[in-house]
N, C-alpha and C positions, 0 to 999 in steps of 0.2 A: 453506745454512749453511757457514761456513768454520771449519776447525780452528784454534783460537786458543790457542797455547801460553802466552800471558800469563796465562790463567786459572790455570794451574798455577804459573808462576813467581811470580806475585803472592801466592800463598798457601803458599809453600814452608815457612814457619815452622810453620803449622798441620799441613801434611802430614807434615813431619819429626817433629812431636810425636806424631802418630798412628802413624807408623812405629815410634817408640821404645816406645810403649805396646803395640803388637802384638808387638814383639820381647821386651819384658819379660814379658808374660802368657804368651807362647808358651814361652820358656825356663823360666819358673817352673813352668808346667804340666807340662813335660817332666820336670823334676827330681822333682816330686811324683809323677808317673805312674810313673817308673822306680823310685822308692823303694817305692811301694805295690805295684807289679807284682812286684818281687823278693820282697817279703814274702808276697804271695799265692802265688807260684810255689813258694817254699820250704815254705810251710805245706801246699800241696797235695801236694808230693812226700813230705814227712816227717811230716805230721800224721795223726791217726787219722780214722776215718770221720766222727766228730762235727764235725771241723774241715773236712774236704774237702767234705762235702755242702752246707753253707751257702755256702762259697766258690764251688762249682760253680754254685749257683743265682744267686749275685750276678753271676758272669761272664755267665751266659746272659741275665739281665735287662738288664744294661748293653749287651751286644752286640745285643740284639733290639729296643732302643728308640732312637729318634732322639736325637742329642746335644742338639737344641733343647729337647726335652721334659725331658731331664735337667737342663739349665741352668735352665729355668723352675722345676723342683722345688727346686733348690738355692737360687735367689734369691728366688722368690716363696713357695715352700712351706716354706723353712727356718724362718721365724719361728714357724710352727705347732709346730715341735719345739724352739724355743728357740735356733735358729741364725740370728742376724741379721748379715748380712755386707754390706759395701759392694759396689758392682758389681765392682771389680777383684778383690778377694779371692774373691768368688763365682765369677767367671770362671775364676780360677786353679784353684780347687777343682773346678769342673765339668770343666775340661780334664784335671786330674790323675786324677779318678775315671774319666772316659771312656777315657783312654789307659792306665790301670793294667791293665785287664782284657786288653787286647791285648798290652801288654808282658808280662803274666804268662804268657800263652799262648806268646809267643816265648821267654821264659826257660825255661818248662817243656819245650818241644820241644828247646831247647839242652841242658838237663840230661839229657834222655833220649837225646840223640845220643852222649853219652860211653859208651864200651863198658863192659859189665858186668864184664868181666875186670879192668879197672883198679880198680873199686869193690871187688870181691872181694879183690883183692890188698891194697888199703888196709885192709880189714877184718881180714885175716890179720895185718897188721903192727901192729894195734892203734891205727890212726888213727881219731880220733873223727869223727862225722858232720860236725861244723862244720869241722874241719880238711880233711875230704874235699871239702866244698863249696868252701872258700876256696882250697885249694892244688891240687886236681886238677880238679874239674868246672868251676868258674867260668872259669879262664883258657882252657880248651879250648872251652867252649860260647860264650864271648864272640866268638871268631874266627868261629865258624860262623854266629852269629845277626846279625852286623853288618849285612848287607844288609837283613834284615827290620827291624831297629831303625831304620836310616836311613829306610826307606820309611814306617814308622809316624810317625817324627818329622816327616816332610814332610806326612803327612796331618793331623797336629795343627796344623801351621802354617796350612793352608787352613781348618781348622775355627775358627780365631780370628775369621774373618769373621762367625760367628754371634754373637759376643760383643757386637756392636753392638745386638742386640735388648734387652740389659739395660743399655743406655746407657753402655757402656764406650767411651771416645773413641779407639778404635783406627782403623786405616787406612780400613776400610770405612765406619765412621760418619762420619769426617771428610770423605772424598771424596764420599760420597753426599750429605752435607749441602751441600758446595760445589756439587755438581751441581744440587741442588734450588733453591739460591739463584740460580744463574746460568743454569740450563737447558742447561748445557754437559756433557751426560752422556757424550758420546763422549770428550772430553778427560779427564774425571775417572775414568771407568771404565777408560780406557786406562792411566792412571797407576796405578790400583789393580792392574791386571794386571801392570804392570811391577814394582810393589812386591813382590807375592807371588812373581813370577818370580825376583827377586833373592834373596829369602829361601830359596826352595826350591832354587835352583841353588847357593847358598852351602852349604846343608846337604848337597846331593848331592856337591859337590866335597870337602867335609870328610870325608864318609863314604868316598869313594874313597881319600882320603889315609890314613884309619884302616885301611881294608881292606889297602892296600899295606903299611903298617907291621906290621899283624898277621900278614900272610902272610910277611913277611920274618922276623919273630920266630919263627913256627912252623917255618920252614925252618931257622933256626939251631938250634932246639931238637932237630930231628930229625937233624941232622948228627952 
């Protein structure tokens, strides 16, 4: 068997469409996961026991079960609870829920990393809890947690491959479909690896840029 690049070049339109679907579901899932994760982290830190206990259970359940099972529950089990979603919205919701618990733990650790002395000083000055979060804790913890956030975002990128199971036409589904039609699995799977490599590398580079900017900002603040 000979490696045939024409199998890829002849289907670039379909592959490009799958790439865009992957990019769209990934970015949407990240936004949803970050939003939910921040809500969970803040509720855990400042909520009472009645709030923290169910959230702790939710986090442990999501972290202890495979993403594939969670995705099946959202897409196939959702109608049992009145939640009927098309494949792409179901995939975005599944990614958001899966990522939210990891983002929540990252945010929580970031909040905890801010020294208690600053919080006590803010309390003495009469600064409210919300102002303390927004003006004191959030800017500092964001610099600290950036590497962990970038790592989790990269993990979610690779998890989008699972979305093909619920018929979302992302890169994995498109390229494995072409491989099944042409029996050219080396060419299609190689292209799939390249597609994910481009996305993860772009994410990593952007994360390094943000870390550099954040470090520069903190250096200026400390001067």
